[in-house]
C-alpha positions as CSV (number, residue, x, y, z in Angstrom):
1,X,-41.8,36.9,-42.8
2,X,-41.0,34.4,-40.0
3,X,-38.0,33.1,-42.0
4,X,-36.6,36.6,-42.3
5,X,-37.0,37.2,-38.5
6,X,-35.3,33.8,-37.8
7,X,-32.4,34.7,-40.0
8,X,-31.9,38.1,-38.2
9,X,-31.9,36.3,-34.8
10,X,-29.3,33.9,-36.0
11,X,-27.1,36.8,-37.4
12,X,-27.4,38.8,-34.1
13,X,-26.4,35.7,-32.0
14,X,-23.4,35.1,-34.3
15,X,-22.2,38.7,-34.0
16,X,-22.5,38.5,-30.2
17,X,-20.5,35.3,-30.2
18,X,-17.8,36.9,-32.3
19,X,-17.6,39.9,-29.9
20,X,-17.2,37.6,-26.9
21,X,-14.4,35.7,-28.7
22,X,-12.7,38.9,-29.6
23,X,-12.8,40.1,-26.0
24,X,-11.5,36.9,-24.6
25,X,-8.7,36.8,-27.2
26,X,-7.6,40.3,-26.2
27,X,-7.3,39.2,-22.6
28,X,-5.0,36.3,-23.5
29,X,-1.5,36.9,-22.1
30,X,-2.6,39.7,-19.7
31,X,-0.6,39.8,-16.4
32,X,-1.3,40.9,-12.9
33,X,0.4,41.0,-9.5
34,X,-1.5,39.6,-6.5
35,X,-1.1,39.1,-2.7
36,X,1.5,42.0,-2.5
37,X,1.4,44.8,0.1
38,X,1.1,47.4,-2.6
39,X,0.0,47.5,-6.3
40,X,3.7,47.5,-7.3
41,X,4.4,43.9,-6.1
42,X,3.0,40.4,-5.8
43,X,2.8,37.0,-7.3
44,X,2.9,37.0,-11.1
45,X,-0.2,35.6,-12.8
46,X,-1.0,35.3,-16.5
47,X,-4.4,35.0,-18.2
48,X,-4.9,32.1,-20.6
49,X,-7.9,30.0,-21.8
50,X,-10.2,31.8,-19.4
51,X,-8.0,31.1,-16.3
52,X,-5.4,33.0,-14.3
53,X,-2.3,30.9,-13.7
54,X,1.3,31.3,-12.4
55,X,4.8,31.2,-13.8
56,X,7.6,28.8,-12.7
57,X,10.9,30.2,-11.5
58,X,13.2,28.0,-13.7
59,X,15.7,30.1,-15.6
60,X,14.5,33.3,-13.8
61,X,16.2,36.7,-14.2
62,X,15.2,40.3,-13.8
63,X,14.5,40.7,-17.6
64,X,11.2,39.1,-16.8
65,X,10.3,41.8,-14.2
66,X,11.3,44.5,-16.7
67,X,8.8,43.2,-19.3
68,X,6.0,42.6,-16.8
69,X,6.3,45.9,-15.0
70,X,6.6,47.9,-18.3
71,X,3.5,46.1,-19.7
72,X,1.6,47.1,-16.5
73,X,2.7,50.8,-16.8
74,X,4.7,50.6,-13.6
75,X,8.3,51.5,-12.8
76,X,10.6,48.9,-14.3
77,X,14.2,50.1,-14.4
78,X,15.0,48.7,-11.0
79,X,12.4,46.0,-10.9
80,X,13.2,42.6,-9.3
81,X,11.9,39.1,-10.0
82,X,11.8,36.5,-7.2
83,X,11.3,32.7,-7.1
84,X,10.2,30.3,-4.4
85,X,6.7,31.9,-4.0
86,X,7.7,34.7,-1.7
87,X,4.2,36.2,-1.9
88,X,2.5,32.9,-1.4
89,X,1.7,29.9,-3.6
90,X,-1.0,30.1,-6.3
91,X,-3.7,27.5,-6.7
92,X,-4.6,27.6,-10.3
93,X,-2.7,26.2,-13.3
94,X,1.0,26.8,-13.9
95,X,1.0,28.4,-17.4
96,X,4.7,29.1,-18.1
97,X,8.1,27.6,-17.3
98,X,11.7,28.5,-18.4
99,X,10.6,32.0,-19.4
100,X,13.5,33.7,-21.2
101,X,13.1,37.4,-21.9
102,X,15.7,39.7,-23.4
103,X,14.0,42.8,-21.8
104,X,12.9,44.4,-25.0
105,X,9.6,42.6,-25.3
106,X,6.3,44.5,-24.9
107,X,4.5,41.4,-23.5
108,X,5.4,38.2,-21.6
109,X,3.8,36.3,-24.6
110,X,6.8,37.4,-26.7
111,X,9.4,35.8,-24.4
112,X,10.7,32.4,-25.1
113,X,9.2,29.6,-22.9
114,X,8.4,25.9,-22.9
115,X,4.8,26.3,-24.2
116,X,1.6,27.1,-22.5
117,X,0.9,24.6,-19.6
118,X,4.2,22.8,-20.1
119,X,6.3,22.7,-16.9
120,X,8.1,20.4,-14.4
121,X,7.5,22.4,-11.2
122,X,5.1,23.2,-8.4
123,X,3.4,26.3,-6.9
124,X,6.2,26.4,-4.3
125,X,8.3,27.8,-7.3
126,X,5.9,30.5,-8.3
127,X,7.5,33.8,-9.6
128,X,6.9,37.1,-7.8
129,X,7.6,40.6,-9.1
130,X,8.4,43.9,-7.4
131,X,8.2,46.9,-9.8
132,X,9.2,49.4,-7.1
133,X,12.3,47.9,-5.3
134,X,13.1,48.4,-1.7
135,X,15.3,51.2,-0.4
136,X,19.0,50.8,0.5
137,X,19.5,48.7,3.6
138,X,16.1,47.0,3.5
139,X,16.1,43.5,4.9
140,X,14.0,40.4,4.3
141,X,13.7,36.8,5.4
142,X,13.7,34.2,2.6
143,X,13.3,30.4,2.4
144,X,11.6,29.8,5.8
145,X,8.4,27.9,6.4
146,X,6.7,31.0,7.8
147,X,7.0,34.8,7.5
148,X,8.8,34.9,10.8
149,X,11.9,33.0,9.7
150,X,14.4,32.6,6.9
151,X,17.7,33.4,5.4
152,X,18.6,37.1,6.1
153,X,19.1,39.2,3.0
154,X,20.0,42.9,2.7
155,X,19.2,45.2,-0.3
156,X,22.2,47.2,-1.5
157,X,23.1,48.7,-4.9
158,X,20.0,47.3,-6.5
159,X,20.7,43.7,-5.4
160,X,19.8,41.4,-2.5
161,X,22.7,39.9,-0.7
162,X,23.4,37.8,2.4
163,X,25.2,38.4,5.8
164,X,28.1,36.3,7.0
165,X,27.9,34.7,10.5
166,X,31.3,35.8,11.9
167,X,30.7,37.5,15.3
168,X,27.1,36.4,15.3
169,X,24.7,36.8,18.3
170,X,21.0,37.3,18.9
171,X,21.2,41.1,19.0
172,X,21.3,41.0,15.2
173,X,18.0,39.1,15.2
174,X,16.5,41.7,17.6
175,X,17.4,44.6,15.2
176,X,16.2,42.7,12.1
177,X,12.9,41.4,13.5
178,X,12.0,44.8,15.0
179,X,12.7,46.6,11.7
180,X,10.3,44.2,10.0
181,X,7.6,44.8,12.7
182,X,7.8,41.2,13.7
183,X,8.1,39.7,17.3
184,X,11.7,40.1,18.5
185,X,11.9,39.5,22.3
186,X,12.8,35.8,21.8
187,X,14.2,36.0,18.3
188,X,17.3,33.9,17.4
189,X,20.1,34.3,14.8
190,X,21.7,31.2,13.3
191,X,24.8,30.6,11.1
192,X,25.7,27.8,8.7
193,X,23.0,28.5,6.1
194,X,20.1,26.6,7.7
195,X,17.5,27.9,5.2
196,X,19.2,26.8,2.0
197,X,21.9,28.0,-0.4
198,X,22.1,31.5,-2.1
199,X,24.1,32.5,-5.1
200,X,24.0,36.3,-4.9
201,X,26.5,38.7,-3.3
202,X,27.6,38.6,0.4
203,X,27.1,42.2,1.6
204,X,28.1,42.1,5.3
205,X,30.5,40.4,7.6
206,X,31.3,40.7,11.4
207,X,28.0,42.5,12.0
208,X,28.0,43.8,15.6
209,X,24.7,45.2,16.9
210,X,24.0,46.5,20.4
211,X,20.3,45.7,20.0
212,X,19.1,49.3,20.2
213,X,19.5,50.0,16.4
214,X,16.5,50.7,14.2
215,X,18.2,49.3,11.1
216,X,21.0,46.8,10.3
217,X,22.8,49.7,8.5
218,X,23.4,51.3,12.0
219,X,25.3,48.2,13.2
220,X,29.1,48.0,13.0
221,X,30.4,45.8,10.2
222,X,33.5,45.4,7.9
223,X,32.0,47.5,5.1
224,X,29.6,46.7,2.2
225,X,30.9,43.7,0.2
226,X,33.9,43.2,2.5
227,X,34.0,39.6,3.8
228,X,36.1,36.5,4.1
229,X,33.4,33.8,4.1
230,X,31.1,31.8,1.7
231,X,27.4,31.2,1.4
232,X,27.7,28.2,3.7
233,X,28.1,30.8,6.5
234,X,25.0,32.8,5.6
235,X,23.0,34.1,8.6
236,X,19.4,33.0,9.2
237,X,16.8,34.6,11.5
238,X,13.8,33.3,13.4
239,X,11.7,36.0,14.9
240,X,9.3,33.6,16.6
241,X,11.1,30.4,17.5
242,X,9.1,27.6,19.2
243,X,8.7,27.7,23.0
244,X,9.3,24.0,23.4
245,X,12.7,22.7,22.2
246,X,11.3,19.2,21.8
247,X,8.2,17.7,20.1
248,X,6.7,14.3,19.4
249,X,5.8,13.7,15.7
250,X,4.0,10.9,13.8
251,X,2.1,9.3,16.7
252,X,-1.6,8.7,16.8
253,X,-2.0,10.9,20.0
254,X,-0.3,13.9,21.5
255,X,1.4,11.6,24.0
256,X,3.6,9.6,21.6
257,X,5.7,10.0,18.5
258,X,9.2,10.4,17.0
259,X,11.3,12.7,19.2
260,X,12.5,15.8,17.5
261,X,14.7,18.6,18.9
262,X,14.9,22.2,17.7
263,X,18.3,23.6,17.1
264,X,19.7,26.3,14.8
265,X,16.4,26.9,13.2
266,X,15.8,23.3,12.3
267,X,14.0,20.3,13.8
268,X,16.1,17.2,14.0
269,X,16.0,13.8,15.5
270,X,17.9,11.9,18.3
271,X,19.8,8.7,17.9
272,X,18.9,5.6,20.0
273,X,22.4,4.9,21.4
274,X,21.8,5.0,25.3
275,X,18.2,5.8,26.2
276,X,18.6,6.2,30.0
277,X,15.6,8.2,31.5
278,X,15.3,10.2,28.3
279,X,11.5,9.7,28.1
280,X,11.1,11.0,31.7
281,X,12.9,14.3,30.9
282,X,11.2,14.8,27.5
283,X,7.6,14.1,28.8
284,X,8.0,16.2,31.9
285,X,9.4,19.1,29.9
286,X,6.3,18.9,27.6
287,X,3.9,18.9,30.6
288,X,2.8,15.4,29.8
289,X,2.6,12.3,32.1
290,X,6.1,10.9,32.6
291,X,6.1,8.3,35.4
292,X,5.4,5.3,33.2
293,X,6.8,6.8,30.0
294,X,8.9,4.7,27.6
295,X,11.6,5.4,25.0
296,X,12.0,3.3,21.9
297,X,14.7,3.0,19.2
298,X,14.6,1.8,15.6
299,X,12.3,4.6,14.4
300,X,9.1,2.8,15.4
301,X,7.0,6.0,14.5
302,X,8.7,6.4,11.1
303,X,12.1,7.9,10.1
304,X,12.8,11.6,10.2
305,X,14.2,13.5,7.3
306,X,16.1,16.5,8.8
307,X,19.4,16.6,10.7
308,X,20.3,14.2,13.5
309,X,21.1,16.6,16.3
310,X,21.9,14.3,19.3
311,X,23.5,10.9,20.0
312,X,24.5,9.0,23.1
313,X,22.0,11.1,25.2
314,X,22.5,10.1,28.9
315,X,19.9,11.6,31.3
316,X,19.7,11.0,35.0
317,X,16.0,11.8,35.0
318,X,16.3,14.9,37.2
319,X,17.0,17.3,34.2
320,X,14.3,19.9,33.3
321,X,15.4,19.9,29.6
322,X,17.1,17.5,27.2
323,X,19.8,20.1,26.7
324,X,20.9,19.4,30.3
325,X,21.6,15.7,29.5
326,X,25.0,14.5,28.6
327,X,25.5,13.9,24.8
328,X,28.2,13.8,22.1
329,X,27.6,17.4,21.0
330,X,25.1,19.0,18.6
331,X,25.2,17.3,15.2
332,X,27.8,14.7,16.3
333,X,26.6,11.2,15.7
334,X,27.4,7.8,14.0
335,X,23.9,6.7,13.1
336,X,21.1,7.0,10.6
337,X,17.4,7.9,10.7
338,X,16.6,4.2,11.1
339,X,17.9,4.6,14.6
340,X,15.6,7.6,15.5
341,X,14.3,7.7,19.1
342,X,10.5,7.6,19.8
343,X,8.8,8.4,23.0
344,X,5.4,7.4,24.6
345,X,4.5,9.4,27.6
346,X,1.3,7.5,28.3
347,X,1.8,3.9,27.2
348,X,-1.1,1.4,27.9
349,X,-0.7,-0.8,30.9
350,X,-1.2,-3.9,28.8
351,X,-0.7,-4.2,25.0
352,X,-4.2,-4.8,23.5
353,X,-4.5,-8.0,21.5
354,X,-7.1,-9.1,18.9
355,X,-7.9,-12.1,16.7
356,X,-8.6,-11.2,13.1
357,X,-9.7,-13.1,9.9
358,X,-11.4,-16.1,11.6
359,X,-15.0,-17.1,11.0
360,X,-15.8,-16.6,14.7
361,X,-14.8,-14.3,17.6
362,X,-12.8,-17.2,19.1
363,X,-10.2,-17.6,16.4
364,X,-8.0,-15.7,14.0
365,X,-4.6,-14.1,13.3
366,X,-3.1,-12.8,16.5
367,X,-2.4,-9.1,16.4
368,X,-0.8,-6.8,19.1
369,X,-1.3,-3.0,19.3
370,X,1.9,-1.1,19.8
371,X,3.2,2.3,18.7
372,X,-0.2,3.3,17.4
373,X,-0.4,0.3,15.0
374,X,-1.6,-3.3,15.0
375,X,1.1,-5.8,14.2
376,X,1.6,-9.6,14.2
377,X,3.6,-12.2,16.1
378,X,6.1,-14.6,14.6
379,X,5.8,-18.3,15.2
380,X,9.4,-19.1,16.3
381,X,9.4,-21.4,19.5
382,X,5.6,-21.4,19.4
383,X,3.5,-23.5,21.9
384,X,0.0,-23.4,23.3
385,X,1.1,-21.4,26.4
386,X,0.8,-18.4,24.2
387,X,-2.8,-19.2,23.3
388,X,-3.6,-19.7,27.0
389,X,-2.3,-16.2,27.8
390,X,-4.0,-14.5,24.8
391,X,-7.4,-16.1,25.2
392,X,-7.5,-15.6,28.9
393,X,-6.6,-11.9,28.5
394,X,-9.5,-11.5,26.0
395,X,-12.0,-13.1,28.4
396,X,-12.4,-16.1,26.1
397,X,-12.2,-19.9,26.8
398,X,-8.6,-20.9,27.1
399,X,-8.2,-24.4,28.6
400,X,-8.3,-26.2,25.2
401,X,-7.0,-23.2,23.1
402,X,-4.4,-23.8,20.4
403,X,-1.7,-21.7,18.8
404,X,-0.8,-22.3,15.1
405,X,2.1,-21.0,12.9
406,X,2.5,-20.5,9.2
407,X,-0.3,-17.9,8.8
408,X,-3.3,-20.2,8.9
409,X,-5.6,-17.2,8.5
410,X,-5.1,-14.5,5.7
411,X,-1.7,-12.9,5.8
412,X,-1.2,-9.3,7.2
413,X,0.8,-6.5,5.6
414,X,1.6,-4.3,8.6
415,X,4.5,-4.6,11.1
416,X,5.7,-7.7,12.9
417,X,5.9,-6.7,16.5
418,X,7.1,-9.8,18.4
419,X,9.2,-12.9,17.8
420,X,10.4,-15.8,20.0
421,X,7.5,-15.2,22.4
422,X,8.0,-17.6,25.4
423,X,5.1,-17.7,27.8
424,X,4.8,-20.0,30.9
425,X,1.0,-19.8,30.7
426,X,0.6,-18.0,34.0
427,X,1.0,-14.5,32.6
428,X,-2.0,-12.1,32.5
429,X,-0.8,-10.3,29.3
430,X,1.4,-11.1,26.3
431,X,3.6,-8.2,27.4
432,X,4.7,-10.3,30.4
433,X,6.0,-13.1,28.2
434,X,9.7,-13.1,27.2
435,X,10.4,-12.0,23.6
436,X,13.2,-10.5,21.4
437,X,12.0,-6.9,21.9
438,X,9.4,-4.8,20.1
439,X,9.9,-4.9,16.4
440,X,12.9,-7.3,16.6
441,X,12.3,-10.3,14.5
442,X,13.8,-12.6,11.8
443,X,10.7,-13.7,10.0
444,X,8.0,-12.8,7.5
445,X,4.2,-12.7,7.5
446,X,4.1,-16.3,6.3
447,X,5.1,-17.1,9.9
448,X,2.3,-15.1,11.5
449,X,0.8,-16.8,14.6
450,X,-2.9,-17.7,14.7
451,X,-5.0,-18.5,17.8
452,X,-8.2,-20.6,18.3
453,X,-9.6,-20.2,21.8
454,X,-12.4,-22.7,21.3
455,X,-11.4,-25.4,18.8
456,X,-14.4,-27.5,17.9
457,X,-14.6,-31.2,17.0
458,X,-18.2,-31.0,15.9
459,X,-18.7,-32.0,12.2
460,X,-14.9,-32.2,12.0
461,X,-14.9,-34.5,8.9
462,X,-17.2,-35.1,5.9
463,X,-17.3,-37.2,2.8
464,X,-18.4,-35.3,-0.4
465,X,-18.8,-36.2,-4.1
466,X,-19.6,-39.9,-3.6
467,X,-22.5,-41.8,-5.1
468,X,-23.7,-42.9,-1.7
469,X,-23.4,-41.5,1.9
470,X,-20.8,-44.2,2.6
471,X,-18.2,-42.7,0.3
472,X,-16.6,-39.5,-0.9
473,X,-13.7,-37.2,-1.0
474,X,-12.4,-36.6,2.6
475,X,-12.6,-33.1,4.0
476,X,-11.6,-31.9,7.4
477,X,-12.8,-28.7,9.0
478,X,-9.8,-26.8,10.3
479,X,-8.9,-23.1,10.8
480,X,-12.3,-21.9,9.8
481,X,-12.8,-23.8,6.5
482,X,-13.2,-27.3,5.0
483,X,-9.9,-28.6,3.6
484,X,-9.1,-31.6,1.4
485,X,-6.6,-34.2,2.5
486,X,-3.5,-35.2,0.5
487,X,-3.1,-38.9,-0.2
488,X,0.6,-38.9,0.6
489,X,1.2,-42.3,2.2
490,X,-2.4,-42.5,3.5
491,X,-3.7,-46.0,4.1
492,X,-6.8,-47.8,5.3
493,X,-6.1,-46.9,8.9
494,X,-7.2,-43.4,8.1
495,X,-10.4,-44.6,6.5
496,X,-11.1,-46.7,9.6
497,X,-10.8,-43.6,11.9
498,X,-12.9,-41.4,9.5
499,X,-15.7,-43.9,9.0
500,X,-15.9,-44.8,12.7
501,X,-16.1,-41.1,13.7
502,X,-19.0,-40.7,11.2
503,X,-20.8,-43.8,12.6
504,X,-20.4,-45.6,9.3
505,X,-19.2,-49.1,8.6
506,X,-15.5,-49.2,8.9
507,X,-14.2,-52.8,9.2
508,X,-13.8,-53.1,5.4
509,X,-13.3,-49.4,4.7
510,X,-10.8,-48.4,2.0
511,X,-8.7,-45.4,1.0
512,X,-8.3,-44.5,-2.7
513,X,-6.1,-41.8,-4.3
514,X,-8.5,-39.4,-6.1
515,X,-7.4,-36.7,-8.6
516,X,-7.1,-33.2,-6.9
517,X,-10.4,-31.4,-7.2
518,X,-8.9,-27.9,-6.7
519,X,-5.2,-27.5,-7.7
520,X,-4.4,-24.4,-5.6
521,X,-6.1,-24.9,-2.3
522,X,-5.3,-25.4,1.4
523,X,-4.8,-29.1,2.0
524,X,-4.0,-31.2,5.1
525,X,-1.7,-34.2,5.4
526,X,-3.0,-36.7,8.0
527,X,-1.4,-39.8,9.4
528,X,-3.4,-42.1,11.7
529,X,-2.5,-45.4,13.5
530,X,-6.0,-46.7,13.3
531,X,-6.8,-46.6,17.0
532,X,-7.7,-42.9,17.1
533,X,-11.3,-42.1,18.0
534,X,-11.3,-39.1,15.6
535,X,-9.1,-37.3,13.1
536,X,-8.4,-34.7,15.7
537,X,-6.2,-37.3,17.5
538,X,-4.2,-38.0,14.3
539,X,-1.1,-36.1,13.2
540,X,-2.0,-33.2,10.9
541,X,0.1,-30.8,8.8
542,X,-1.2,-27.9,6.7
543,X,0.3,-26.5,3.6
544,X,-0.7,-24.6,0.5
545,X,-0.6,-27.3,-2.2
546,X,0.0,-27.4,-5.9
547,X,0.3,-30.5,-8.0
548,X,3.9,-30.8,-7.1
549,X,3.1,-31.0,-3.3
550,X,-0.2,-32.9,-3.5
551,X,-0.5,-35.3,-6.4
552,X,-3.7,-36.8,-5.1
553,X,-6.5,-36.4,-2.5
554,X,-8.0,-39.0,-0.2
555,X,-11.2,-40.6,-1.3
556,X,-12.8,-43.0,1.2
557,X,-15.2,-45.9,0.8
558,X,-16.7,-46.9,4.2
559,X,-18.8,-49.7,2.7
560,X,-17.1,-51.2,-0.4
561,X,-19.5,-51.8,-3.3
562,X,-20.3,-54.9,-5.1
563,X,-17.9,-56.6,-7.5
564,X,-17.5,-54.8,-10.9
565,X,-19.2,-51.6,-9.6
566,X,-17.8,-48.4,-11.2
567,X,-17.8,-44.7,-10.6
568,X,-16.9,-41.5,-12.4
569,X,-14.7,-39.5,-10.0
570,X,-12.4,-36.4,-10.0
571,X,-14.7,-33.8,-11.5
572,X,-17.1,-31.1,-10.1
573,X,-20.2,-32.8,-11.6
574,X,-21.6,-36.3,-11.4
575,X,-21.8,-36.6,-15.2
576,X,-18.2,-37.0,-16.0
577,X,-14.9,-38.2,-14.5
578,X,-12.1,-40.8,-14.5
579,X,-13.6,-44.3,-14.8
580,X,-13.0,-46.2,-11.5
581,X,-13.9,-49.9,-11.3
582,X,-14.1,-52.2,-8.2
583,X,-12.8,-55.7,-8.9
584,X,-11.2,-58.3,-6.6
585,X,-11.8,-56.1,-3.5
586,X,-9.9,-53.1,-4.8
587,X,-10.6,-50.0,-6.9
588,X,-8.6,-49.1,-10.0
589,X,-8.6,-47.1,-13.2
590,X,-8.9,-48.6,-16.7
591,X,-6.2,-48.4,-19.4
592,X,-7.3,-46.3,-22.4
593,X,-7.5,-48.0,-25.8
594,X,-9.2,-46.2,-28.7
595,X,-10.0,-49.5,-30.4
596,X,-12.5,-50.4,-27.7
597,X,-14.3,-47.1,-27.1
598,X,-17.8,-48.6,-27.8
599,X,-17.0,-50.9,-24.9
600,X,-17.6,-47.9,-22.6
601,X,-21.0,-46.9,-24.0
602,X,-22.9,-48.8,-21.3
603,X,-21.2,-46.9,-18.4
604,X,-23.4,-43.7,-18.8
605,X,-26.5,-45.8,-19.5
606,X,-26.1,-48.0,-16.4
607,X,-25.5,-44.8,-14.3
608,X,-28.9,-43.4,-15.5
609,X,-27.1,-40.5,-17.3
610,X,-27.2,-39.2,-20.9
611,X,-25.5,-41.8,-23.1
612,X,-26.4,-41.1,-26.8
613,X,-23.7,-38.4,-27.0
614,X,-21.3,-39.7,-24.3
615,X,-17.6,-39.8,-25.1
616,X,-14.6,-41.7,-23.8
617,X,-11.2,-39.9,-24.0
618,X,-7.8,-40.4,-22.6
619,X,-6.4,-38.7,-19.5
620,X,-2.9,-38.6,-18.0
621,X,-2.5,-41.8,-15.9
622,X,-3.4,-41.4,-12.3
623,X,-0.7,-42.6,-9.9
624,X,-1.7,-46.1,-9.0
625,X,0.5,-49.3,-9.0
626,X,-2.1,-51.4,-10.8
627,X,-4.5,-50.7,-13.6
628,X,-7.3,-52.7,-15.4
629,X,-6.2,-53.8,-18.9
630,X,-8.9,-54.7,-21.3
631,X,-8.3,-56.5,-24.6
632,X,-10.2,-56.0,-27.8
633,X,-11.5,-59.5,-27.7
634,X,-13.1,-59.0,-24.2
635,X,-16.8,-58.1,-24.2
636,X,-17.2,-57.1,-20.6
637,X,-15.3,-55.2,-18.0
638,X,-15.5,-58.4,-15.9
639,X,-13.0,-60.0,-18.3
640,X,-10.4,-57.2,-17.8
641,X,-7.4,-58.1,-15.6
642,X,-5.3,-56.3,-13.1
643,X,-1.8,-55.6,-14.4
644,X,1.1,-53.4,-13.5
645,X,0.6,-49.9,-14.8
646,X,3.6,-50.4,-17.1
647,X,1.6,-52.9,-19.1
648,X,-0.9,-50.1,-20.2
649,X,0.2,-49.5,-23.8
650,X,-1.3,-45.9,-24.0
651,X,0.0,-45.0,-20.5
652,X,-3.3,-43.1,-19.9
653,X,-6.6,-43.7,-18.1
654,X,-10.1,-43.7,-19.5
655,X,-12.1,-40.5,-18.9
656,X,-15.8,-40.6,-19.7
657,X,-18.2,-37.6,-20.2
658,X,-22.0,-38.3,-20.1
659,X,-22.7,-34.7,-21.0
660,X,-23.4,-33.4,-24.5
661,X,-20.6,-31.0,-25.4
662,X,-21.5,-27.2,-25.3
663,X,-20.0,-26.6,-28.8
664,X,-22.4,-29.3,-30.2
665,X,-25.4,-27.6,-28.4
666,X,-24.5,-24.2,-29.8
667,X,-24.1,-25.6,-33.3
668,X,-27.5,-27.4,-33.3
669,X,-29.6,-24.7,-31.5
670,X,-28.1,-21.3,-32.3
671,X,-26.2,-21.6,-35.5
672,X,-28.3,-19.8,-38.3
673,X,-28.5,-21.4,-41.8
674,X,-27.2,-19.7,-45.0
675,X,-30.7,-19.0,-46.2
676,X,-31.5,-17.2,-42.9
677,X,-28.3,-15.1,-43.2
678,X,-29.3,-14.1,-46.8
679,X,-32.8,-13.1,-45.7
680,X,-31.4,-11.1,-42.8
681,X,-29.1,-9.1,-45.2
682,X,-32.0,-8.4,-47.5
683,X,-34.2,-7.1,-44.6
684,X,-31.4,-4.9,-43.3
685,X,-31.0,-3.3,-46.8
686,X,-34.7,-2.6,-47.1
687,X,-35.0,-1.0,-43.6
688,X,-31.9,1.2,-44.3
689,X,-33.3,2.4,-47.7
690,X,-36.8,3.3,-46.3
691,X,-35.2,5.2,-43.4
692,X,-33.1,7.3,-45.7
693,X,-36.1,8.2,-47.9
694,X,-38.1,9.3,-44.8
695,X,-35.3,11.6,-43.6
696,X,-35.0,13.2,-47.1
697,X,-38.8,14.0,-47.2
698,X,-38.6,15.5,-43.7
699,X,-35.7,17.7,-44.7
700,X,-37.5,19.2,-47.7
701,X,-40.6,20.1,-45.7
């Protein structure tokens, strides 16, 4: 009985599912009109896959409105289809594009189209439909950013058409805006097609209104369809133009930004040729502070994209509006948007500065705040007077401060604000120093200036990687990190300075060229005369080094070892490296000869390292003038002789590893035998078979 009841439940659920599927299928392709003033008009939406979506206006004609209105049971003979989302943009999917109807279809799904969900447009191109068209002489505004503005169109003989701008004045805008129940007291009418092109008919020309008419049809004109102009002369209307004719755009505050001027229904920019007192006039007209205002060129708040309305604007400062200043004429200019004017009505008294990217608050990349953004300073004609001014303005120590070029701290990707900064050292702010002008430079971020207000000599040098404390690879602490030193032309005078500064023996100290530990790393080149008390008094130069720029690093021995001592150097661990031998008061490498490899077995053993699996291999010769050459007949390294590197037959150095190779460890510890593999395969087969039998028994029960 339970089985029969369970079967009935499954059948009922299946039938219910089929009913839902059938209902949803019937709704596929349904249409509706939304956001219209009446049920006869609105944005066209189509139902598909459980969602309402819009239709794109590519290839649009009124055959689409005929099909849609008829399928909705509405009047369709004089229906009209519009593009450009005249009833507002949708927010769901865009279902159809390039819809091509003949007009005889009973549903939009029968029209030709790209395919469901296939389109190349946006909701700004959503189709709208009006099934009950307007009456003769109706007007509308199309293509504007708001409902209060746009290209003026008049409905006549079943079609929308435009009006020509001959004899135009604002009385036409008064009549149009009032007939649309929109604000009209300050309305404006523009010519020259400011809201985009139109391809329909031109219905009126020389329209002459007194301002008292209730409809455009009451105004005097040439007659319907009679004109001598083109669509480039179409009239546009703004029923609610902005009160302010200027605005500041793109700045971080209301007091600054790119200067834009409103004219003929469009916001446009101003060119930076002649900037006399312009900021004073603009800021005062906006009701903002103006006494310390500044005007900048070169689009420092970003380039505009509309028209350039003014050029060569010459203000005396007493004007109440920018329109009272002398200029070339509206739209007359010889510049581009890269020359757009910007205004700051309330600039800071001093440009803020900061130090970024350093390990402490006293050092880092120098950045200056201007035009709402942090930017860097270029290192042309750099000296420490700049660091004095910057550190003092930050309330930091400044007497021993230093300024560095060549982006010593991580590079920046923002603007470069200053170049050729020339400070005397007495200035209270970087803005008082001479420079090329804000944003004027001829450099890149690899030339960014860095500042250290409190350079330290503590722990300035260290020796690392040596067998004893008296030797190692030389590193110098500079610009917030430890840096290796290139061997280029270094000599024992450098080792004397280093060892003496570390309170180590120095009279017999030596410098040796060691293989670079890190190929791509910041390295210093240092030259000392031997009398310096510390490396800080030596000449130093920083670069980013590769093998081409830094063939070797400095390795220092403050206390030379005993005769025939040896080291493994040049690697990260103490267990491997290039074999280095001390003989006749100098260090040198050993020429590789595969016939005498057993000769090197005692190296690892004498160093107290693993030796039973040690290996000696060849390495590219390291750049030294002399090399130890060992003959097959020689039993000890003591018998090897110094020779010119050209006498080394292999041309390579000995490299010894006292570590067992990882591959050998894997092979001996983790590699399973053939018998184990066979046993594993048998076990896997047994487990799989038993599992299948258990599942079969459960299924039958």
